[in-house]
Structures are given as C-alpha cells and as structure tokens.
TORKOL-4160 file (C-alpha; in steps of 0.2 Angstrom, whole numbers, padded with zeros to 4 digits, m for minus):
415
<pt num="1" X="m0596" Y="m1450" Z="0154"/>
<pt num="2" X="m0587" Y="m1452" Z="0169"/>
<pt num="3" X="m0570" Y="m1449" Z="0164"/>
<pt num="4" X="m0576" Y="m1435" Z="0155"/>
<pt num="5" X="m0582" Y="m1428" Z="0170"/>
<pt num="6" X="m0565" Y="m1429" Z="0180"/>
<pt num="7" X="m0559" Y="m1421" Z="0165"/>
<pt num="8" X="m0568" Y="m1405" Z="0164"/>
<pt num="9" X="m0567" Y="m1403" Z="0184"/>
<pt num="10" X="m0548" Y="m1402" Z="0182"/>
<pt num="11" X="m0548" Y="m1388" Z="0171"/>
<pt num="12" X="m0543" Y="m1370" Z="0172"/>
<pt num="13" X="m0552" Y="m1356" Z="0165"/>
<pt num="14" X="m0543" Y="m1338" Z="0165"/>
<pt num="15" X="m0551" Y="m1322" Z="0161"/>
<pt num="16" X="m0548" Y="m1314" Z="0144"/>
<pt num="17" X="m0537" Y="m1299" Z="0145"/>
<pt num="18" X="m0540" Y="m1283" Z="0135"/>
<pt num="19" X="m0524" Y="m1271" Z="0137"/>
<pt num="20" X="m0533" Y="m1254" Z="0132"/>
<pt num="21" X="m0519" Y="m1239" Z="0129"/>
<pt num="22" X="m0527" Y="m1225" Z="0133"/>
<pt num="23" X="m0520" Y="m1210" Z="0145"/>
<pt num="24" X="m0536" Y="m1205" Z="0152"/>
<pt num="25" X="m0541" Y="m1222" Z="0157"/>
<pt num="26" X="m0525" Y="m1228" Z="0165"/>
<pt num="27" X="m0524" Y="m1213" Z="0175"/>
<pt num="28" X="m0541" Y="m1216" Z="0181"/>
<pt num="29" X="m0537" Y="m1233" Z="0187"/>
<pt num="30" X="m0519" Y="m1229" Z="0193"/>
<pt num="31" X="m0529" Y="m1215" Z="0205"/>
<pt num="32" X="m0543" Y="m1227" Z="0210"/>
<pt num="33" X="m0531" Y="m1241" Z="0214"/>
<pt num="34" X="m0521" Y="m1228" Z="0225"/>
<pt num="35" X="m0535" Y="m1222" Z="0236"/>
<pt num="36" X="m0541" Y="m1239" Z="0239"/>
<pt num="37" X="m0522" Y="m1244" Z="0245"/>
<pt num="38" X="m0521" Y="m1227" Z="0257"/>
<pt num="39" X="m0538" Y="m1230" Z="0262"/>
<pt num="40" X="m0532" Y="m1246" Z="0269"/>
<pt num="41" X="m0516" Y="m1244" Z="0276"/>
<pt num="42" X="m0521" Y="m1226" Z="0283"/>
<pt num="43" X="m0536" Y="m1229" Z="0292"/>
<pt num="44" X="m0540" Y="m1246" Z="0291"/>
<pt num="45" X="m0521" Y="m1252" Z="0297"/>
<pt num="46" X="m0513" Y="m1239" Z="0304"/>
<pt num="47" X="m0529" Y="m1229" Z="0312"/>
<pt num="48" X="m0543" Y="m1243" Z="0317"/>
<pt num="49" X="m0527" Y="m1255" Z="0318"/>
<pt num="50" X="m0537" Y="m1268" Z="0307"/>
<pt num="51" X="m0523" Y="m1281" Z="0311"/>
<pt num="52" X="m0527" Y="m1282" Z="0330"/>
<pt num="53" X="m0540" Y="m1293" Z="0338"/>
<pt num="54" X="m0548" Y="m1282" Z="0351"/>
<pt num="55" X="m0558" Y="m1283" Z="0369"/>
<pt num="56" X="m0570" Y="m1269" Z="0371"/>
<pt num="57" X="m0578" Y="m1279" Z="0387"/>
<pt num="58" X="m0569" Y="m1268" Z="0400"/>
<pt num="59" X="m0572" Y="m1271" Z="0419"/>
<pt num="60" X="m0571" Y="m1256" Z="0429"/>
<pt num="61" X="m0574" Y="m1251" Z="0448"/>
<pt num="62" X="m0573" Y="m1234" Z="0453"/>
<pt num="63" X="m0571" Y="m1225" Z="0470"/>
<pt num="64" X="m0574" Y="m1205" Z="0474"/>
<pt num="65" X="m0572" Y="m1195" Z="0488"/>
<pt num="66" X="m0575" Y="m1176" Z="0487"/>
<pt num="67" X="m0567" Y="m1164" Z="0500"/>
<pt num="68" X="m0568" Y="m1146" Z="0503"/>
<pt num="69" X="m0578" Y="m1133" Z="0517"/>
<pt num="70" X="m0588" Y="m1122" Z="0512"/>
<pt num="71" X="m0604" Y="m1108" Z="0518"/>
<pt num="72" X="m0622" Y="m1110" Z="0517"/>
<pt num="73" X="m0636" Y="m1101" Z="0528"/>
<pt num="74" X="m0624" Y="m1094" Z="0539"/>
<pt num="75" X="m0615" Y="m1112" Z="0544"/>
<pt num="76" X="m0601" Y="m1120" Z="0539"/>
<pt num="77" X="m0603" Y="m1135" Z="0528"/>
<pt num="78" X="m0591" Y="m1151" Z="0528"/>
<pt num="79" X="m0592" Y="m1165" Z="0514"/>
<pt num="80" X="m0604" Y="m1176" Z="0526"/>
<pt num="81" X="m0618" Y="m1159" Z="0524"/>
<pt num="82" X="m0615" Y="m1157" Z="0506"/>
<pt num="83" X="m0613" Y="m1176" Z="0498"/>
<pt num="84" X="m0626" Y="m1188" Z="0493"/>
<pt num="85" X="m0625" Y="m1201" Z="0494"/>
<pt num="86" X="m0611" Y="m1204" Z="0506"/>
<pt num="87" X="m0602" Y="m1221" Z="0498"/>
<pt num="88" X="m0590" Y="m1215" Z="0487"/>
<pt num="89" X="m0599" Y="m1222" Z="0472"/>
<pt num="90" X="m0597" Y="m1219" Z="0452"/>
<pt num="91" X="m0614" Y="m1207" Z="0454"/>
<pt num="92" X="m0614" Y="m1194" Z="0468"/>
<pt num="93" X="m0621" Y="m1176" Z="0470"/>
<pt num="94" X="m0614" Y="m1161" Z="0478"/>
<pt num="95" X="m0627" Y="m1151" Z="0485"/>
<pt num="96" X="m0626" Y="m1130" Z="0482"/>
<pt num="97" X="m0640" Y="m1123" Z="0490"/>
<pt num="98" X="m0654" Y="m1129" Z="0502"/>
<pt num="99" X="m0671" Y="m1125" Z="0505"/>
<pt num="100" X="m0675" Y="m1130" Z="0524"/>
<pt num="101" X="m0692" Y="m1133" Z="0530"/>
<pt num="102" X="m0689" Y="m1136" Z="0549"/>
<pt num="103" X="m0702" Y="m1145" Z="0563"/>
<pt num="104" X="m0716" Y="m1155" Z="0552"/>
<pt num="105" X="m0728" Y="m1165" Z="0562"/>
<pt num="106" X="m0741" Y="m1174" Z="0554"/>
<pt num="107" X="m0758" Y="m1165" Z="0552"/>
<pt num="108" X="m0769" Y="m1155" Z="0543"/>
<pt num="109" X="m0765" Y="m1136" Z="0536"/>
<pt num="110" X="m0765" Y="m1124" Z="0521"/>
<pt num="111" X="m0757" Y="m1129" Z="0504"/>
<pt num="112" X="m0746" Y="m1114" Z="0497"/>
<pt num="113" X="m0747" Y="m1104" Z="0481"/>
<pt num="114" X="m0759" Y="m1094" Z="0468"/>
<pt num="115" X="m0765" Y="m1110" Z="0462"/>
<pt num="116" X="m0773" Y="m1116" Z="0479"/>
<pt num="117" X="m0782" Y="m1100" Z="0484"/>
<pt num="118" X="m0801" Y="m1103" Z="0487"/>
<pt num="119" X="m0816" Y="m1095" Z="0494"/>
<pt num="120" X="m0828" Y="m1110" Z="0496"/>
<pt num="121" X="m0826" Y="m1128" Z="0495"/>
<pt num="122" X="m0830" Y="m1130" Z="0479"/>
<pt num="123" X="m0813" Y="m1122" Z="0474"/>
<pt num="124" X="m0804" Y="m1135" Z="0482"/>
<pt num="125" X="m0813" Y="m1151" Z="0476"/>
<pt num="126" X="m0807" Y="m1151" Z="0457"/>
<pt num="127" X="m0789" Y="m1154" Z="0467"/>
<pt num="128" X="m0793" Y="m1167" Z="0477"/>
<pt num="129" X="m0783" Y="m1179" Z="0465"/>
<pt num="130" X="m0768" Y="m1169" Z="0460"/>
<pt num="131" X="m0752" Y="m1177" Z="0465"/>
<pt num="132" X="m0741" Y="m1160" Z="0463"/>
<pt num="133" X="m0747" Y="m1154" Z="0482"/>
<pt num="134" X="m0737" Y="m1155" Z="0498"/>
<pt num="135" X="m0750" Y="m1166" Z="0503"/>
<pt num="136" X="m0767" Y="m1174" Z="0501"/>
<pt num="137" X="m0780" Y="m1162" Z="0496"/>
<pt num="138" X="m0796" Y="m1163" Z="0507"/>
<pt num="139" X="m0808" Y="m1151" Z="0498"/>
<pt num="140" X="m0811" Y="m1140" Z="0512"/>
<pt num="141" X="m0807" Y="m1122" Z="0511"/>
<pt num="142" X="m0797" Y="m1115" Z="0524"/>
<pt num="143" X="m0799" Y="m1095" Z="0531"/>
<pt num="144" X="m0790" Y="m1084" Z="0541"/>
<pt num="145" X="m0805" Y="m1072" Z="0544"/>
<pt num="146" X="m0793" Y="m1058" Z="0539"/>
<pt num="147" X="m0791" Y="m1061" Z="0521"/>
<pt num="148" X="m0807" Y="m1064" Z="0507"/>
<pt num="149" X="m0797" Y="m1077" Z="0499"/>
<pt num="150" X="m0791" Y="m1094" Z="0509"/>
<pt num="151" X="m0779" Y="m1108" Z="0505"/>
<pt num="152" X="m0787" Y="m1128" Z="0501"/>
<pt num="153" X="m0782" Y="m1139" Z="0516"/>
<pt num="154" X="m0771" Y="m1153" Z="0513"/>
<pt num="155" X="m0766" Y="m1168" Z="0525"/>
<pt num="156" X="m0748" Y="m1171" Z="0528"/>
<pt num="157" X="m0731" Y="m1165" Z="0535"/>
<pt num="158" X="m0735" Y="m1148" Z="0543"/>
<pt num="159" X="m0731" Y="m1135" Z="0538"/>
<pt num="160" X="m0730" Y="m1139" Z="0518"/>
<pt num="161" X="m0714" Y="m1133" Z="0511"/>
<pt num="162" X="m0712" Y="m1116" Z="0503"/>
<pt num="163" X="m0698" Y="m1118" Z="0488"/>
<pt num="164" X="m0701" Y="m1102" Z="0480"/>
<pt num="165" X="m0690" Y="m1095" Z="0494"/>
<pt num="166" X="m0673" Y="m1088" Z="0486"/>
<pt num="167" X="m0656" Y="m1094" Z="0494"/>
<pt num="168" X="m0639" Y="m1090" Z="0489"/>
<pt num="169" X="m0630" Y="m1104" Z="0484"/>
<pt num="170" X="m0614" Y="m1109" Z="0489"/>
<pt num="171" X="m0601" Y="m1101" Z="0483"/>
<pt num="172" X="m0588" Y="m1111" Z="0488"/>
<pt num="173" X="m0593" Y="m1127" Z="0479"/>
<pt num="174" X="m0578" Y="m1121" Z="0465"/>
<pt num="175" X="m0562" Y="m1126" Z="0477"/>
<pt num="176" X="m0571" Y="m1142" Z="0482"/>
<pt num="177" X="m0559" Y="m1158" Z="0475"/>
<pt num="178" X="m0566" Y="m1174" Z="0467"/>
<pt num="179" X="m0553" Y="m1190" Z="0469"/>
<pt num="180" X="m0555" Y="m1203" Z="0457"/>
<pt num="181" X="m0549" Y="m1221" Z="0461"/>
<pt num="182" X="m0552" Y="m1232" Z="0445"/>
<pt num="183" X="m0545" Y="m1250" Z="0442"/>
<pt num="184" X="m0550" Y="m1257" Z="0424"/>
<pt num="185" X="m0548" Y="m1275" Z="0418"/>
<pt num="186" X="m0547" Y="m1282" Z="0399"/>
<pt num="187" X="m0552" Y="m1300" Z="0403"/>
<pt num="188" X="m0549" Y="m1306" Z="0385"/>
<pt num="189" X="m0530" Y="m1301" Z="0389"/>
<pt num="190" X="m0531" Y="m1304" Z="0407"/>
<pt num="191" X="m0523" Y="m1284" Z="0409"/>
<pt num="192" X="m0527" Y="m1275" Z="0424"/>
<pt num="193" X="m0522" Y="m1256" Z="0426"/>
<pt num="194" X="m0525" Y="m1241" Z="0438"/>
<pt num="195" X="m0528" Y="m1223" Z="0433"/>
<pt num="196" X="m0513" Y="m1220" Z="0445"/>
<pt num="197" X="m0495" Y="m1219" Z="0438"/>
<pt num="198" X="m0483" Y="m1232" Z="0443"/>
<pt num="199" X="m0470" Y="m1218" Z="0450"/>
<pt num="200" X="m0485" Y="m1208" Z="0458"/>
<pt num="201" X="m0479" Y="m1206" Z="0478"/>
<pt num="202" X="m0492" Y="m1199" Z="0491"/>
<pt num="203" X="m0486" Y="m1184" Z="0492"/>
<pt num="204" X="m0487" Y="m1181" Z="0472"/>
<pt num="205" X="m0506" Y="m1185" Z="0475"/>
<pt num="206" X="m0510" Y="m1172" Z="0490"/>
<pt num="207" X="m0502" Y="m1158" Z="0480"/>
<pt num="208" X="m0505" Y="m1163" Z="0460"/>
<pt num="209" X="m0521" Y="m1156" Z="0453"/>
<pt num="210" X="m0528" Y="m1160" Z="0436"/>
<pt num="211" X="m0523" Y="m1152" Z="0419"/>
<pt num="212" X="m0526" Y="m1159" Z="0404"/>
<pt num="213" X="m0509" Y="m1154" Z="0396"/>
<pt num="214" X="m0499" Y="m1150" Z="0412"/>
<pt num="215" X="m0505" Y="m1166" Z="0422"/>
<pt num="216" X="m0515" Y="m1176" Z="0413"/>
<pt num="217" X="m0514" Y="m1192" Z="0424"/>
<pt num="218" X="m0518" Y="m1182" Z="0441"/>
<pt num="219" X="m0533" Y="m1191" Z="0451"/>
<pt num="220" X="m0539" Y="m1176" Z="0460"/>
<pt num="221" X="m0550" Y="m1162" Z="0449"/>
<pt num="222" X="m0556" Y="m1145" Z="0456"/>
<pt num="223" X="m0575" Y="m1143" Z="0452"/>
<pt num="224" X="m0572" Y="m1126" Z="0445"/>
<pt num="225" X="m0559" Y="m1131" Z="0433"/>
<pt num="226" X="m0572" Y="m1145" Z="0426"/>
<pt num="227" X="m0584" Y="m1133" Z="0426"/>
<pt num="228" X="m0573" Y="m1122" Z="0416"/>
<pt num="229" X="m0567" Y="m1136" Z="0403"/>
<pt num="230" X="m0586" Y="m1138" Z="0397"/>
<pt num="231" X="m0589" Y="m1120" Z="0397"/>
<pt num="232" X="m0600" Y="m1118" Z="0412"/>
<pt num="233" X="m0605" Y="m1102" Z="0424"/>
<pt num="234" X="m0601" Y="m1110" Z="0442"/>
<pt num="235" X="m0614" Y="m1099" Z="0448"/>
<pt num="236" X="m0627" Y="m1103" Z="0438"/>
<pt num="237" X="m0625" Y="m1118" Z="0439"/>
<pt num="238" X="m0624" Y="m1120" Z="0458"/>
<pt num="239" X="m0639" Y="m1112" Z="0459"/>
<pt num="240" X="m0649" Y="m1122" Z="0447"/>
<pt num="241" X="m0641" Y="m1137" Z="0448"/>
<pt num="242" X="m0634" Y="m1149" Z="0435"/>
<pt num="243" X="m0628" Y="m1164" Z="0428"/>
<pt num="244" X="m0609" Y="m1168" Z="0423"/>
<pt num="245" X="m0601" Y="m1182" Z="0416"/>
<pt num="246" X="m0581" Y="m1187" Z="0418"/>
<pt num="247" X="m0577" Y="m1198" Z="0405"/>
<pt num="248" X="m0561" Y="m1211" Z="0409"/>
<pt num="249" X="m0556" Y="m1218" Z="0392"/>
<pt num="250" X="m0544" Y="m1233" Z="0392"/>
<pt num="251" X="m0537" Y="m1235" Z="0374"/>
<pt num="252" X="m0522" Y="m1247" Z="0375"/>
<pt num="253" X="m0512" Y="m1254" Z="0361"/>
<pt num="254" X="m0505" Y="m1270" Z="0369"/>
<pt num="255" X="m0492" Y="m1271" Z="0355"/>
<pt num="256" X="m0482" Y="m1258" Z="0362"/>
<pt num="257" X="m0477" Y="m1258" Z="0382"/>
<pt num="258" X="m0491" Y="m1260" Z="0395"/>
<pt num="259" X="m0484" Y="m1244" Z="0402"/>
<pt num="260" X="m0492" Y="m1233" Z="0388"/>
<pt num="261" X="m0509" Y="m1240" Z="0395"/>
<pt num="262" X="m0516" Y="m1225" Z="0404"/>
<pt num="263" X="m0531" Y="m1216" Z="0404"/>
<pt num="264" X="m0537" Y="m1199" Z="0396"/>
<pt num="265" X="m0552" Y="m1191" Z="0404"/>
<pt num="266" X="m0564" Y="m1179" Z="0397"/>
<pt num="267" X="m0581" Y="m1169" Z="0403"/>
<pt num="268" X="m0596" Y="m1164" Z="0397"/>
<pt num="269" X="m0613" Y="m1156" Z="0402"/>
<pt num="270" X="m0625" Y="m1171" Z="0403"/>
<pt num="271" X="m0642" Y="m1162" Z="0403"/>
<pt num="272" X="m0637" Y="m1150" Z="0391"/>
<pt num="273" X="m0654" Y="m1154" Z="0382"/>
<pt num="274" X="m0664" Y="m1146" Z="0395"/>
<pt num="275" X="m0651" Y="m1133" Z="0402"/>
<pt num="276" X="m0664" Y="m1120" Z="0394"/>
<pt num="277" X="m0680" Y="m1130" Z="0399"/>
<pt num="278" X="m0694" Y="m1122" Z="0410"/>
<pt num="279" X="m0701" Y="m1137" Z="0413"/>
<pt num="280" X="m0687" Y="m1146" Z="0421"/>
<pt num="281" X="m0673" Y="m1133" Z="0425"/>
<pt num="282" X="m0659" Y="m1141" Z="0433"/>
<pt num="283" X="m0655" Y="m1155" Z="0448"/>
<pt num="284" X="m0664" Y="m1154" Z="0462"/>
<pt num="285" X="m0670" Y="m1167" Z="0477"/>
<pt num="286" X="m0678" Y="m1170" Z="0494"/>
<pt num="287" X="m0674" Y="m1178" Z="0509"/>
<pt num="288" X="m0678" Y="m1178" Z="0528"/>
<pt num="289" X="m0670" Y="m1179" Z="0545"/>
<pt num="290" X="m0683" Y="m1187" Z="0556"/>
<pt num="291" X="m0682" Y="m1184" Z="0577"/>
<pt num="292" X="m0694" Y="m1187" Z="0591"/>
<pt num="293" X="m0703" Y="m1176" Z="0603"/>
<pt num="294" X="m0700" Y="m1182" Z="0621"/>
<pt num="295" X="m0718" Y="m1188" Z="0623"/>
<pt num="296" X="m0715" Y="m1199" Z="0606"/>
<pt num="297" X="m0721" Y="m1189" Z="0593"/>
<pt num="298" X="m0711" Y="m1190" Z="0576"/>
<pt num="299" X="m0706" Y="m1174" Z="0567"/>
<pt num="300" X="m0693" Y="m1170" Z="0554"/>
<pt num="301" X="m0682" Y="m1156" Z="0545"/>
<pt num="302" X="m0686" Y="m1156" Z="0526"/>
<pt num="303" X="m0673" Y="m1152" Z="0514"/>
<pt num="304" X="m0674" Y="m1147" Z="0495"/>
<pt num="305" X="m0658" Y="m1148" Z="0489"/>
<pt num="306" X="m0651" Y="m1140" Z="0473"/>
<pt num="307" X="m0635" Y="m1150" Z="0467"/>
<pt num="308" X="m0623" Y="m1153" Z="0454"/>
<pt num="309" X="m0623" Y="m1173" Z="0449"/>
<pt num="310" X="m0607" Y="m1180" Z="0444"/>
<pt num="311" X="m0608" Y="m1197" Z="0433"/>
<pt num="312" X="m0591" Y="m1205" Z="0431"/>
<pt num="313" X="m0592" Y="m1216" Z="0416"/>
<pt num="314" X="m0579" Y="m1229" Z="0411"/>
<pt num="315" X="m0574" Y="m1234" Z="0393"/>
<pt num="316" X="m0561" Y="m1243" Z="0386"/>
<pt num="317" X="m0555" Y="m1253" Z="0372"/>
<pt num="318" X="m0537" Y="m1266" Z="0370"/>
<pt num="319" X="m0530" Y="m1270" Z="0353"/>
<pt num="320" X="m0516" Y="m1284" Z="0353"/>
<pt num="321" X="m0510" Y="m1291" Z="0334"/>
<pt num="322" X="m0518" Y="m1306" Z="0328"/>
<pt num="323" X="m0515" Y="m1316" Z="0312"/>
<pt num="324" X="m0534" Y="m1320" Z="0307"/>
<pt num="325" X="m0538" Y="m1302" Z="0306"/>
<pt num="326" X="m0524" Y="m1297" Z="0299"/>
<pt num="327" X="m0527" Y="m1310" Z="0283"/>
<pt num="328" X="m0544" Y="m1304" Z="0281"/>
<pt num="329" X="m0540" Y="m1286" Z="0280"/>
<pt num="330" X="m0526" Y="m1290" Z="0267"/>
<pt num="331" X="m0538" Y="m1302" Z="0258"/>
<pt num="332" X="m0551" Y="m1286" Z="0257"/>
<pt num="333" X="m0538" Y="m1274" Z="0252"/>
<pt num="334" X="m0533" Y="m1284" Z="0239"/>
<pt num="335" X="m0551" Y="m1288" Z="0232"/>
<pt num="336" X="m0557" Y="m1269" Z="0235"/>
<pt num="337" X="m0543" Y="m1265" Z="0221"/>
<pt num="338" X="m0552" Y="m1273" Z="0209"/>
<pt num="339" X="m0563" Y="m1259" Z="0210"/>
<pt num="340" X="m0553" Y="m1249" Z="0199"/>
<pt num="341" X="m0554" Y="m1260" Z="0185"/>
<pt num="342" X="m0575" Y="m1258" Z="0185"/>
<pt num="343" X="m0573" Y="m1240" Z="0185"/>
<pt num="344" X="m0564" Y="m1240" Z="0169"/>
<pt num="345" X="m0574" Y="m1253" Z="0163"/>
<pt num="346" X="m0589" Y="m1242" Z="0165"/>
<pt num="347" X="m0581" Y="m1225" Z="0160"/>
<pt num="348" X="m0574" Y="m1235" Z="0143"/>
<pt num="349" X="m0591" Y="m1244" Z="0140"/>
<pt num="350" X="m0603" Y="m1230" Z="0141"/>
<pt num="351" X="m0594" Y="m1212" Z="0140"/>
<pt num="352" X="m0579" Y="m1214" Z="0130"/>
<pt num="353" X="m0577" Y="m1213" Z="0110"/>
<pt num="354" X="m0575" Y="m1230" Z="0104"/>
<pt num="355" X="m0586" Y="m1239" Z="0118"/>
<pt num="356" X="m0592" Y="m1249" Z="0103"/>
<pt num="357" X="m0577" Y="m1255" Z="0098"/>
<pt num="358" X="m0568" Y="m1259" Z="0116"/>
<pt num="359" X="m0586" Y="m1269" Z="0118"/>
<pt num="360" X="m0582" Y="m1281" Z="0102"/>
<pt num="361" X="m0565" Y="m1284" Z="0112"/>
<pt num="362" X="m0573" Y="m1285" Z="0128"/>
<pt num="363" X="m0587" Y="m1296" Z="0123"/>
<pt num="364" X="m0588" Y="m1312" Z="0110"/>
<pt num="365" X="m0607" Y="m1311" Z="0107"/>
<pt num="366" X="m0614" Y="m1330" Z="0101"/>
<pt num="367" X="m0631" Y="m1333" Z="0094"/>
<pt num="368" X="m0640" Y="m1351" Z="0092"/>
<pt num="369" X="m0640" Y="m1350" Z="0074"/>
<pt num="370" X="m0619" Y="m1349" Z="0077"/>
<pt num="371" X="m0619" Y="m1363" Z="0089"/>
<pt num="372" X="m0630" Y="m1373" Z="0077"/>
<pt num="373" X="m0616" Y="m1370" Z="0062"/>
<pt num="374" X="m0604" Y="m1374" Z="0071"/>
<pt num="375" X="m0612" Y="m1391" Z="0077"/>
<pt num="376" X="m0614" Y="m1395" Z="0061"/>
<pt num="377" X="m0597" Y="m1391" Z="0055"/>
<pt num="378" X="m0590" Y="m1401" Z="0069"/>
<pt num="379" X="m0601" Y="m1418" Z="0063"/>
<pt num="380" X="m0596" Y="m1416" Z="0045"/>
<pt num="381" X="m0577" Y="m1414" Z="0052"/>
<pt num="382" X="m0579" Y="m1431" Z="0061"/>
<pt num="383" X="m0587" Y="m1442" Z="0046"/>
<pt num="384" X="m0574" Y="m1435" Z="0033"/>
<pt num="385" X="m0557" Y="m1448" Z="0033"/>
<pt num="386" X="m0544" Y="m1439" Z="0043"/>
<pt num="387" X="m0526" Y="m1442" Z="0034"/>
<pt num="388" X="m0522" Y="m1451" Z="0052"/>
<pt num="389" X="m0535" Y="m1463" Z="0050"/>
<pt num="390" X="m0533" Y="m1480" Z="0050"/>
<pt num="391" X="m0543" Y="m1479" Z="0032"/>
<pt num="392" X="m0530" Y="m1466" Z="0025"/>
<pt num="393" X="m0515" Y="m1479" Z="0030"/>
<pt num="394" X="m0508" Y="m1490" Z="0019"/>
<pt num="395" X="m0506" Y="m1507" Z="0023"/>
<pt num="396" X="m0489" Y="m1511" Z="0028"/>
<pt num="397" X="m0489" Y="m1494" Z="0035"/>
<pt num="398" X="m0487" Y="m1493" Z="0054"/>
<pt num="399" X="m0494" Y="m1482" Z="0066"/>
<pt num="400" X="m0489" Y="m1477" Z="0086"/>
<pt num="401" X="m0503" Y="m1474" Z="0096"/>
<pt num="402" X="m0493" Y="m1464" Z="0108"/>
<pt num="403" X="m0489" Y="m1451" Z="0096"/>
<pt num="404" X="m0495" Y="m1451" Z="0081"/>
<pt num="405" X="m0479" Y="m1454" Z="0069"/>
<pt num="406" X="m0481" Y="m1466" Z="0056"/>
<pt num="407" X="m0467" Y="m1481" Z="0049"/>
<pt num="408" X="m0466" Y="m1485" Z="0032"/>
<pt num="409" X="m0463" Y="m1505" Z="0027"/>
<pt num="410" X="m0447" Y="m1511" Z="0019"/>
<pt num="411" X="m0457" Y="m1514" Z="0002"/>
<pt num="412" X="m0462" Y="m1494" Z="0002"/>
<pt num="413" X="m0443" Y="m1489" Z="0006"/>
<pt num="414" X="m0434" Y="m1483" Z="m0009"/>
<pt num="415" X="m0418" Y="m1493" Z="m0016"/>
C-alpha cells in the first residue's frame, strides 16, 4: 500500500488538448493574447514600471520667502506688513486687504448691524448666548436719544469692528515673488535631492522667473503668474482672499542618472468648491497689535485681513530595478495570456455552430454504471489465465522475470 502511494505521488498528469481549426475562434484567441501582451508591456512594465521596487515615503523640507512692495491704505507695505506667519514655512499668507479698527479699549458699547438694533431690553436678551457678536451681549438696549431705535450693548473691545467698510485691495500683489527652497530624501534608497539645478548660480536665481516651458526649474514664482496658470482673476482673489496650492512632484527613475531626478511644479485653487459660496466666501482672518497708555491701560489695533493662502505640498515616488517584482509581474503576464483560451472556450461551448461536438471532444462524461461495468470487466480479465502466466507455460520452459521473454527446453526444440 505504501509503495502504491509513492508511485502515485511521483506521476505527471497533463491536460488533453483539442485542436480546433476555426478562423473566427483562432483570430479571437490571437487578438486577446496580443491585447494582454500589449497591456503588460505598454502599461504595466513601461508606464507603471512594475519591474522596479518603489519608495513613496518621501521626506521633505520646505522653506519660503516672499519679496515685493505694495501700497494699501495710503501707506507702503513690505514683507513684514503683509506676510503671515513670518517663519517662511510651507504654509503662508499674503495679505491683500485690511480692515483696521484702531484704539480699542476694554469696556461696554453698542454692537454694529441691523440685526442687533433694538427698542427695549427684551429685543437684546434673545442674543445673550450668541457667539456671532463682537463681544458678550449684556441684554441692555442703548439709545442715543435721537434715533427711534438703539443698539444692543456688548462687553468687550470698544469701539467694535465694522467689517462692512469697503476698501480697495493691494493691486501690487501680482508683482510679488515667492522663493521656494525644497530638499527631499527617499529613505529606501538613501537618495537626497534639492529643487535647484546643480549648475545654477546665485546670479541665475536673482534673474530667473519660473515658466513651465522656458524655465521649469527656477525656484522663484511670480504671484500673478501662479494665478494666471490656475485661471484666477487677480483683482477678485485679492479682494475676497482664497487658497492656492503649489505642488512639487518628484518622480525619479533611479535606473537613470540621478541628475534626471528633478521636480515638477503644478498649481491649483484649493478652495474651488467654496469660491462661489456665500456662506464662507474667500479667506480671511483677524489679528491684533497691543499697546499701553502712559497710565498702563491696555488697548489694541484690530486687523481683519483678507489674504491669499499658499500651501506648498510635496509628493514623490522613486523606483529602481529589482528582480522580485520583475519575476512576479512576468508570471502574472504569462498566466493572464491563458484568458484567451477561457474566452474562446466560452464561445465554442455556447455560441458557435457545432458546440455539442466540441463538448463531446473536450469533456468525457462517465456514469456510475459505466464505472461498475469497467470494474467487473477488469475482475473477469484478472481471473482468466493469460498466455504469460505460469499455468500457460509448459514444463521445461523458462521465463525471464525481468523482460517476460520465454526460452524453450532442449527436448522441445526441433531436431
């Protein structure tokens, strides 16, 4: 029994091949195979570079610097006036319009807006828990004695801000420049790169301006050019504010010289879904500058700033040839070629004329009755003496156990 298991284990089985000489099926089979091969060669290996091992865990550092001068509210503004924050990080804002409320002291005063107009204190008590005011509503209605209606009283910084003032934005913002210094590292390959070309000098940086075709590696960008690339109106964006993304993409094929590992810049309007939304239009924020009087009383100047926020985002992928992914994808390619056979079998078995004959050639159906009949026939054959059995051999004849050949005795041989 054990020897039977061993002999059964060391056997080889192969499928039965049926050759079908049909032009239509043959053409379909070859077309499918060509398409599969073209997909793996063109898309998987050439475009996706599946023969490489990839590293997408890019490590990046970004530093920025803005330069330019502009006039706003009858004064000349430099970088320290309109850039926030000042650290030169990958996210920064260029303020384009300011609403300034000067000399605010802690105290009580009337709120702005028709929503907070009142006749009696009852009109103000319903706003006590509101967080949309410039201070905490006290529930008191303030009258000046002249107008029939007054304003609800708030406790906070007075006088309160009036952000309905219409001021013109800083028109010179389109001439400002943004300098971006980016260094990256692919830890899997221990490759480091910077966004400056190795042959670029300090004089080149001072004179260059980024252009996607004429100067694609210059790290200095004009604000007006960036807004033009994303199809935005400088005047409208400066008035309302907005968010702009600067993407630095590193796609490096390390099978080539490392000098070909260079950045590619692209730009987008990040707040595009809210550009025409009245609920949250544009981008703005508030900040204050604090002072003290001679007697030590604190006061401040409040700024409501409308700004263009820039987000510098770095993405990257590096790849290098490796044996393991190459073999895996080659095996997948050869295996996928068999899909042509599956498709052709479906057509032959279901749609073409003579499908029944093809099924009879491809599949052999065996019933239980046939199996029992074959077993009985084998048993009868085993009981019947065979010519090579010992019973059928004459006495005096010799039999070779190795080859099954017979030899005759001398008495039986002819004289």
